[in-house]
Backbone as ProteinMPNN parsed JSONL, in Angstrom:
{"seq_chain_A": "XXXXXXXXXXXXXXXXXXXXXXXXXXXXXXXXXXXXXXXXXXXXXXXXXXXXXXXXXXXXXXXXXXXXXXXXXXXXXXXXXXXXXXXXXXXXXXXXXXXXXXXXXXXXXXXXXXXXXXXXXXXXXXXXXXXXX", "coords_chain_A": {"N_chain_A": [[-19.537, -16.871, 0.838], [-18.084, -13.849, -0.27], [-15.969, -11.32, 0.72], [-15.271, -8.227, -0.445], [-12.497, -6.352, -0.773], [-11.446, -2.846, -0.439], [-9.19, -2.285, -1.922], [-9.536, -3.737, -4.24], [-11.971, -2.75, -5.284], [-11.335, -0.178, -5.8], [-9.456, -0.573, -8.044], [-11.123, -1.782, -9.78], [-13.255, 0.315, -10.179], [-11.609, 2.27, -11.288], [-10.829, 1.102, -13.625], [-8.441, -0.177, -13.647], [-6.19, -2.58, -14.784], [-6.065, -5.571, -13.118], [-5.494, -8.742, -11.54], [-7.386, -9.286, -9.566], [-9.396, -7.364, -9.955], [-10.27, -8.052, -12.414], [-11.277, -10.569, -11.86], [-13.336, -9.944, -10.259], [-14.863, -8.4, -11.857], [-15.735, -10.393, -13.749], [-17.158, -12.006, -12.17], [-19.134, -10.582, -10.926], [-22.292, -10.298, -9.912], [-22.868, -12.931, -10.184], [-21.636, -14.203, -8.201], [-21.829, -14.63, -4.502], [-21.381, -11.793, -3.118], [-19.964, -9.6, -0.639], [-20.153, -6.554, 0.966], [-18.464, -4.383, 3.109], [-19.244, -2.007, 5.813], [-17.108, -0.119, 6.448], [-15.499, -0.451, 4.063], [-17.253, 0.448, 2.087], [-17.452, 3.204, 2.911], [-14.741, 3.938, 2.45], [-14.387, 3.338, -0.337], [-16.435, 4.964, -1.521], [-15.624, 7.704, -0.749], [-13.526, 8.23, -2.418], [-14.389, 9.096, -4.891], [-14.546, 11.768, -7.183], [-16.427, 13.248, -8.441], [-20.102, 13.654, -8.368], [-21.662, 12.064, -10.062], [-20.166, 9.692, -10.5], [-19.904, 8.926, -7.885], [-22.629, 8.424, -7.107], [-23.394, 6.344, -8.896], [-21.552, 4.33, -8.079], [-22.43, 3.984, -5.471], [-25.035, 3.117, -6.008], [-24.518, 0.662, -7.316], [-22.898, -0.715, -5.272], [-24.728, -0.76, -3.283], [-26.438, -2.823, -3.928], [-25.319, -5.202, -3.076], [-24.798, -7.733, -0.545], [-24.649, -6.294, 2.728], [-22.343, -5.769, 5.358], [-21.683, -5.029, 8.785], [-18.697, -4.075, 9.781], [-17.342, -3.685, 12.342], [-17.664, -4.075, 15.865], [-17.904, -3.99, 19.457], [-17.002, -6.554, 20.59], [-15.652, -7.696, 18.212], [-13.73, -5.712, 17.732], [-11.973, -6.034, 19.952], [-11.158, -8.678, 19.439], [-9.986, -8.119, 17.076], [-7.729, -6.53, 17.868], [-6.349, -8.429, 19.296], [-5.629, -10.134, 17.299], [-4.023, -8.521, 15.789], [-1.854, -8.219, 17.619], [-0.967, -10.814, 17.764], [0.026, -11.306, 15.272], [2.036, -9.347, 15.257], [3.684, -10.384, 17.202], [4.802, -12.487, 15.664], [6.368, -11.133, 14.104], [5.108, -9.75, 11.945], [3.892, -6.896, 10.673], [0.996, -5.063, 10.363], [-0.215, -2.509, 8.35], [-2.529, -0.928, 8.536], [-5.421, -0.122, 10.688], [-8.048, -0.585, 9.719], [-7.675, -2.754, 7.898], [-6.937, -4.732, 9.657], [-9.394, -5.085, 11.17], [-11.139, -5.775, 8.96], [-10.017, -8.136, 8.167], [-10.234, -9.725, 10.483], [-13.046, -9.82, 10.636], [-13.781, -11.307, 8.513], [-12.38, -13.732, 9.107], [-13.838, -14.37, 11.447], [-16.455, -14.627, 10.542], [-16.237, -16.598, 8.593], [-15.891, -15.697, 5.857], [-14.555, -15.456, 2.599], [-11.864, -13.569, 1.436], [-11.477, -11.233, -1.074], [-8.8, -9.549, -2.288], [-6.251, -6.968, -2.856], [-3.957, -6.352, -1.385], [-1.112, -6.405, 0.401], [-1.165, -6.375, 3.181], [-2.865, -8.193, 4.13], [-1.78, -10.776, 3.838], [-0.236, -11.911, 6.021], [-2.426, -12.547, 7.808], [-3.641, -14.536, 6.346], [-1.556, -16.355, 6.184], [-0.96, -16.971, 8.906], [-3.287, -16.932, 10.568], [-5.445, -18.11, 9.488], [-7.091, -16.806, 7.52], [-9.117, -16.94, 4.843], [-8.635, -16.602, 1.386], [-9.495, -15.5, -1.922], [-8.449, -17.093, -4.768], [-7.088, -15.799, -7.545], [-5.723, -16.792, -9.567], [-4.355, -18.075, -12.729]], "CA_chain_A": [[-19.586, -15.403, 0.55], [-16.83, -13.232, -0.637], [-15.855, -10.032, 1.005], [-14.389, -7.552, -1.495], [-11.757, -5.297, -0.091], [-11.333, -1.584, -1.102], [-8.077, -2.332, -2.911], [-10.11, -4.361, -5.465], [-12.908, -1.956, -5.713], [-10.671, 0.999, -6.422], [-8.993, -0.883, -9.315], [-12.362, -2.081, -10.543], [-13.842, 1.494, -10.76], [-10.607, 3.135, -12.121], [-10.545, 0.375, -14.866], [-7.026, -0.627, -13.572], [-6.039, -4.081, -14.956], [-5.472, -6.504, -12.105], [-6.179, -10.119, -11.524], [-8.382, -9.238, -8.652], [-10.411, -6.58, -10.565], [-10.763, -8.857, -13.505], [-11.946, -11.622, -11.247], [-14.508, -9.202, -9.747], [-15.664, -8.045, -13.089], [-16.179, -11.764, -14.25], [-18.089, -12.686, -11.097], [-20.199, -9.633, -10.281], [-23.777, -10.752, -10.158], [-22.925, -14.476, -10.119], [-21.109, -14.822, -6.827], [-22.3, -14.009, -3.315], [-20.341, -10.828, -2.727], [-20.264, -8.837, 0.544], [-19.349, -5.208, 1.128], [-18.5, -3.913, 4.707], [-19.52, -0.583, 5.975], [-15.878, 0.567, 6.264], [-15.133, -0.503, 2.638], [-18.274, 1.328, 1.378], [-16.948, 4.545, 3.062], [-13.422, 4.195, 1.812], [-14.489, 3.462, -1.742], [-17.084, 6.254, -1.99], [-14.915, 8.866, -0.515], [-12.586, 8.368, -3.459], [-14.991, 9.663, -6.052], [-14.373, 13.118, -7.375], [-17.777, 13.805, -8.912], [-21.455, 13.168, -7.885], [-22.078, 10.989, -10.982], [-19.372, 8.432, -10.048], [-20.268, 8.547, -6.442], [-23.91, 7.96, -7.034], [-23.386, 5.199, -9.602], [-20.977, 3.366, -7.148], [-23.335, 3.841, -4.296], [-26.207, 2.246, -6.361], [-24.046, -0.641, -7.461], [-22.573, -1.362, -4.132], [-25.899, -0.924, -2.368], [-27.071, -4.137, -4.23], [-24.513, -6.254, -2.483], [-25.026, -7.957, 0.924], [-23.737, -5.365, 3.513], [-21.829, -6.262, 6.719], [-21.067, -4.144, 9.615], [-17.439, -4.7, 10.163], [-16.746, -3.631, 13.644], [-18.435, -3.947, 17.033], [-16.892, -4.188, 20.633], [-16.264, -7.754, 20.579], [-14.682, -7.797, 17.054], [-12.607, -4.737, 18.036], [-11.203, -6.683, 20.953], [-10.459, -9.817, 18.696], [-8.916, -7.578, 15.977], [-6.494, -6.191, 18.668], [-5.624, -9.762, 19.641], [-5.017, -10.687, 15.919], [-2.891, -7.596, 15.421], [-0.869, -8.583, 18.602], [-0.563, -12.192, 17.383], [0.828, -11.087, 14.096], [3.223, -8.582, 15.648], [4.537, -11.359, 17.885], [5.342, -13.271, 14.699], [7.143, -10.209, 13.136], [4.284, -9.274, 10.829], [3.212, -5.592, 11.039], [-0.14, -4.549, 9.551], [-0.101, -1.009, 8.297], [-3.832, -0.109, 8.81], [-6.346, -0.823, 11.417], [-9.115, -1.028, 8.923], [-7.4, -3.936, 7.334], [-7.143, -5.681, 10.727], [-10.746, -5.231, 11.296], [-11.71, -6.532, 7.863], [-9.473, -9.587, 8.188], [-10.82, -10.307, 11.623], [-14.562, -9.964, 10.452], [-13.716, -12.315, 7.543], [-12.114, -14.962, 9.945], [-14.928, -14.636, 12.432], [-17.722, -15.05, 9.863], [-16.069, -17.465, 7.559], [-15.907, -15.173, 4.699], [-13.422, -15.338, 1.863], [-11.573, -12.213, 1.134], [-10.936, -10.881, -2.435], [-8.056, -8.272, -1.971], [-5.05, -6.763, -3.595], [-3.227, -5.654, -0.415], [-0.227, -7.222, 1.136], [-1.344, -6.392, 4.616], [-3.722, -9.41, 4.515], [-0.979, -11.937, 3.689], [-0.003, -12.479, 7.357], [-3.723, -13.181, 8.286], [-3.83, -15.828, 5.602], [-0.476, -17.354, 6.552], [-0.869, -17.302, 10.316], [-4.464, -16.827, 11.346], [-6.58, -18.853, 8.81], [-7.956, -16.058, 6.669], [-9.393, -17.529, 3.498], [-8.562, -15.574, 0.336], [-9.863, -15.859, -3.243], [-7.364, -17.325, -5.65], [-7.297, -15.295, -8.728], [-4.621, -17.271, -10.551], [-4.757, -18.197, -14.097]], "C_chain_A": [[-18.243, -14.841, 0.53], [-16.855, -11.717, -0.261], [-14.881, -9.38, 0.129], [-13.784, -6.376, -0.755], [-11.703, -3.97, -1.07], [-10.334, -1.558, -2.172], [-8.612, -2.849, -4.245], [-11.198, -3.46, -6.031], [-12.376, -0.625, -6.393], [-9.981, 0.638, -7.88], [-10.106, -1.135, -10.133], [-13.01, -0.668, -11.119], [-12.94, 2.463, -11.542], [-10.317, 2.449, -13.398], [-9.056, -0.065, -14.79], [-6.98, -2.141, -13.787], [-5.289, -4.799, -13.773], [-6.23, -7.721, -12.006], [-7.435, -10.05, -10.671], [-9.597, -8.43, -9.264], [-11.006, -7.226, -11.761], [-11.598, -10.013, -13.017], [-13.428, -10.938, -10.868], [-15.446, -8.836, -10.958], [-16.477, -9.412, -13.659], [-17.325, -12.297, -13.294], [-19.154, -11.785, -10.589], [-21.515, -10.097, -10.838], [-23.961, -12.203, -10.183], [-22.476, -15.107, -8.947], [-21.789, -13.995, -5.619], [-21.229, -12.926, -2.85], [-20.897, -9.96, -1.522], [-19.471, -7.537, 0.554], [-19.525, -4.737, 2.675], [-18.746, -2.414, 4.632], [-18.245, 0.324, 5.784], [-15.369, 0.597, 4.824], [-16.059, 0.389, 1.896], [-17.743, 2.881, 1.595], [-15.649, 4.821, 2.399], [-13.572, 4.269, 0.271], [-15.298, 4.751, -2.216], [-16.461, 7.594, -1.714], [-13.87, 9.219, -1.621], [-13.081, 9.017, -4.753], [-14.899, 11.15, -6.026], [-15.688, 13.896, -7.821], [-19.025, 13.06, -8.337], [-21.878, 12.009, -8.788], [-21.444, 9.634, -10.611], [-19.751, 7.859, -8.724], [-21.659, 7.854, -6.387], [-24.036, 6.609, -7.802], [-22.716, 4.014, -8.716], [-21.811, 2.982, -6.073], [-24.528, 2.895, -4.748], [-25.695, 0.876, -6.592], [-23.712, -1.348, -6.235], [-23.712, -1.614, -3.187], [-26.701, -2.248, -2.699], [-26.488, -5.263, -3.597], [-25.004, -6.562, -1.008], [-24.043, -7.012, 1.673], [-23.59, -5.935, 4.967], [-21.252, -5.091, 7.397], [-19.851, -4.799, 10.103], [-17.062, -4.782, 11.6], [-17.979, -3.483, 14.698], [-17.515, -4.113, 18.192], [-16.206, -5.476, 20.577], [-15.272, -8.048, 19.434], [-13.586, -6.908, 17.269], [-11.585, -5.355, 18.97], [-10.478, -7.833, 20.164], [-9.564, -9.285, 17.705], [-7.67, -7.199, 16.626], [-5.692, -7.482, 19.024], [-4.895, -10.266, 18.436], [-3.742, -9.796, 15.609], [-1.622, -7.999, 16.382], [-0.165, -9.86, 18.225], [0.352, -12.026, 16.233], [2.178, -10.312, 14.356], [4.197, -9.572, 16.389], [5.437, -12.261, 16.959], [6.264, -12.445, 13.721], [6.378, -9.633, 12.013], [3.664, -7.933, 11.212], [2.219, -5.289, 9.953], [-0.16, -3.12, 9.584], [-1.436, -0.252, 8.672], [-4.824, -0.899, 9.755], [-7.645, -1.23, 10.797], [-8.912, -2.411, 8.353], [-7.408, -5.058, 8.356], [-8.601, -5.945, 11.129], [-11.442, -6.051, 10.256], [-11.256, -8.0, 7.958], [-10.141, -10.372, 9.298], [-12.341, -10.616, 11.407], [-14.586, -11.204, 9.453], [-13.538, -13.652, 8.235], [-13.252, -15.341, 10.778], [-16.208, -15.144, 11.702], [-17.523, -16.036, 8.798], [-16.132, -16.938, 6.074], [-14.528, -15.252, 3.909], [-13.189, -14.017, 1.536], [-10.94, -12.067, -0.328], [-10.165, -9.429, -2.175], [-6.898, -8.215, -2.932], [-4.053, -5.937, -2.703], [-2.502, -6.64, 0.362], [-0.445, -7.29, 2.646], [-2.168, -7.697, 5.098], [-2.99, -10.744, 4.412], [-0.682, -12.622, 5.02], [-1.278, -13.075, 7.978], [-3.878, -14.381, 7.635], [-2.818, -16.844, 5.932], [-0.55, -17.848, 7.925], [-2.142, -17.553, 11.074], [-5.664, -17.447, 10.658], [-7.404, -18.037, 7.81], [-7.965, -16.755, 5.216], [-9.43, -16.502, 2.455], [-8.948, -16.233, -1.008], [-8.602, -15.959, -4.05], [-7.745, -16.896, -7.063], [-6.293, -15.724, -9.891], [-5.301, -17.501, -11.824], [-5.867, -19.156, -14.357]], "O_chain_A": [[-17.345, -15.301, 1.235], [-17.63, -10.941, -0.821], [-13.771, -9.88, -0.057], [-14.483, -5.531, -0.195], [-11.891, -4.052, -2.284], [-10.526, -0.925, -3.211], [-8.146, -2.404, -5.294], [-11.325, -3.427, -7.255], [-12.916, -0.106, -7.369], [-9.966, 1.485, -8.773], [-10.057, -0.678, -11.275], [-13.248, -0.526, -12.319], [-13.391, 3.313, -12.31], [-9.647, 3.033, -14.249], [-8.47, -0.307, -15.845], [-7.639, -2.896, -13.072], [-4.095, -4.621, -13.529], [-7.419, -7.793, -12.319], [-8.443, -10.677, -11.0], [-10.737, -8.848, -9.063], [-12.161, -6.964, -12.093], [-12.546, -10.41, -13.694], [-14.494, -11.45, -11.209], [-16.664, -9.007, -10.928], [-17.674, -9.404, -13.945], [-18.283, -12.948, -13.712], [-20.03, -12.238, -9.852], [-21.752, -10.244, -12.038], [-25.09, -12.691, -10.202], [-22.768, -16.26, -8.627], [-22.224, -12.855, -5.779], [-20.248, -13.304, -2.209], [-22.087, -9.659, -1.433], [-18.295, -7.475, 0.195], [-20.594, -4.75, 3.285], [-18.521, -1.713, 3.645], [-18.28, 1.343, 5.093], [-14.839, 1.626, 4.406], [-15.554, 1.108, 1.034], [-17.626, 3.663, 0.652], [-15.482, 5.893, 1.817], [-12.974, 5.138, -0.365], [-14.902, 5.47, -3.134], [-16.766, 8.556, -2.419], [-13.412, 10.357, -1.719], [-12.287, 9.433, -5.597], [-15.138, 11.769, -4.989], [-15.882, 15.075, -7.523], [-18.91, 11.924, -7.877], [-22.423, 11.031, -8.276], [-22.115, 8.615, -10.443], [-19.89, 6.664, -8.464], [-21.83, 6.84, -5.712], [-24.793, 5.765, -7.321], [-23.247, 2.906, -8.639], [-21.936, 1.803, -5.742], [-24.957, 2.02, -3.996], [-26.333, -0.07, -6.129], [-24.148, -2.486, -6.063], [-23.685, -2.551, -2.39], [-27.504, -2.718, -1.893], [-27.138, -6.307, -3.56], [-25.562, -5.683, -0.352], [-22.857, -6.916, 1.357], [-24.503, -6.448, 5.615], [-20.506, -4.284, 6.841], [-19.868, -5.862, 10.723], [-16.531, -5.793, 12.059], [-19.037, -2.908, 14.442], [-16.34, -4.376, 17.939], [-14.978, -5.541, 20.522], [-14.189, -8.582, 19.669], [-12.461, -7.326, 16.992], [-10.388, -5.177, 18.744], [-9.253, -7.916, 20.248], [-8.499, -9.845, 17.447], [-6.599, -7.467, 16.082], [-4.461, -7.49, 19.016], [-3.761, -10.742, 18.493], [-2.657, -10.253, 15.252], [-0.492, -8.08, 15.902], [1.054, -9.985, 18.343], [1.434, -12.613, 16.25], [3.229, -10.589, 13.779], [5.406, -9.534, 16.164], [6.531, -12.706, 17.305], [6.814, -12.941, 12.738], [7.001, -9.034, 11.136], [2.87, -7.952, 12.153], [2.556, -5.261, 8.77], [-0.129, -2.503, 10.649], [-1.41, 0.913, 9.069], [-5.018, -2.109, 9.633], [-8.302, -2.144, 11.297], [-9.861, -3.194, 8.312], [-7.806, -6.182, 8.05], [-8.919, -7.1, 11.411], [-12.245, -6.926, 10.582], [-12.045, -8.937, 7.839], [-10.559, -11.515, 9.11], [-12.842, -11.594, 11.961], [-15.438, -12.072, 9.639], [-14.326, -14.581, 8.055], [-13.623, -16.513, 10.836], [-16.931, -15.993, 12.223], [-18.483, -16.357, 8.097], [-16.407, -17.718, 5.163], [-13.47, -15.124, 4.525], [-14.144, -13.267, 1.341], [-9.976, -12.753, -0.668], [-10.767, -8.388, -1.915], [-6.58, -9.146, -3.672], [-3.414, -4.992, -3.167], [-3.065, -7.581, 0.921], [0.062, -8.2, 3.302], [-2.121, -8.141, 6.245], [-3.523, -11.761, 4.857], [-0.869, -13.835, 5.123], [-1.16, -14.095, 8.657], [-4.256, -15.339, 8.308], [-3.104, -18.04, 5.973], [-0.249, -19.015, 8.172], [-2.15, -18.266, 12.077], [-6.784, -17.341, 11.157], [-8.377, -18.578, 7.284], [-6.947, -17.051, 4.591], [-10.205, -15.554, 2.587], [-8.729, -17.432, -1.179], [-7.773, -15.049, -4.042], [-8.592, -17.515, -7.708], [-6.122, -15.09, -10.932], [-6.481, -17.237, -12.053], [-6.279, -19.327, -15.504]]}, "name": "protein", "num_of_chains": 1, "seq": "XXXXXXXXXXXXXXXXXXXXXXXXXXXXXXXXXXXXXXXXXXXXXXXXXXXXXXXXXXXXXXXXXXXXXXXXXXXXXXXXXXXXXXXXXXXXXXXXXXXXXXXXXXXXXXXXXXXXXXXXXXXXXXXXXXXXX"}
């Protein structure tokens, strides 16, 4: 299963050309994609009009949905953040720490376009989707 991060959905809905958005467009409907509750909130809050909001809500509602955080995962996310800080890696957002930790915990691969996940892949075993040529 592949967890799709907000960074990719934003490019996808805006029609911004990126390797990740193009990968998503090619695999939407044929791959097992997952959306997290926090990602759903971040993506939907970015729509300026009701039409875009409702269409995105319909599309995203068809994906498998995952609750990203709970007490145990919050504690593990804090541990992961501290592990990365000890290695000199600073993650800019708590939501990214939670998403990466959920993916690691559940064995989900992450499709992203956000450098904050690089430390998780390098040091903590986060599996990411390769969107190479």
